[in-house]
N, C-alpha and C positions, 0 to 999 in steps of 0.2 A: 201625030205625035209630036208635041213640041220637043225643043230640045234642049230649054231652059229645064235647069236643073230646079225642084221642086222639094222643100221640106217633107216629109210626109205627113197626112191629116191629122197625126195624134201626136205631132211633136208639138212642144211648147217651148217658147224662148224670148228673152229679151236681151236685146243686143243695146249698150251704154257707149255712145261716143262722148268725149271731152267736151266737144263743141258742136254749137249748130253746124247742116250743111253748108259747106262753102267758106264758114270761118276758120280760123286758126286758133288752136288753144295757146293760151295765155302759160308763160311759164313763171314761177314762181323766184323769186330770189330770199325767201325766207323759210327755207329749210329743203330737206331732199327731194321732196317730190312737187308736183305740178300743181296748183289747185284743184282741179280734180279730182286727181290722187287724195289730195289732202282732204277732202269734203268727203269723196266715198269711204276714204278708211275711218271720218267720223263717225259715220255712220252704221258700217258693215259688222258692226260688234252686237248692236244693238238688233234683240229678236222683233222682228216685224215683218209685215209682206214688202215683197219687192218690191212694188210699185211705190208704198207710201217712202219707202228707203230712198227711193230714187227723186219723189219731189222733194226731199228734206234735203239732197245731194244739190238737186237744182237751183233751190232757195238758198242753200249756203254757199254755192258758187256763184251765184249772182251777185249776195251781199258783198263777200270777199274779193270780187273782182270790180266792185263799183259797177255792175251791170255790164259789163263788157265783156262776158263770156256768161253763156249757161249750157247746161249739158242737151244731148239729145237722146230720144231712145227710141229704138222701136222694138214690138211686142205682140206675141201672140201667144198670150194664155187665156185658156178656158178655167182656169181655178185659181185658187190664191196659192199663192208661194213663198212660203216664209223662210227665213235666213236664221 
């Protein structure tokens, strides 16, 4: 038996990171939130699939940082998840 901790096979998840692995998230000087949080809050209130929302967040983050940062997600979803 492996000593690694594994999520149950029925579990679904999406983990969102503010930046790609090996990079550092950029701080914003234009408000109380960093760039990722700004983009995330912009789209979280719109009813849509979480994968579609994260695509919009990534596009917004890339746009507002002039392509210096993009978010990264890791997901295991076997059905649509709406927020």
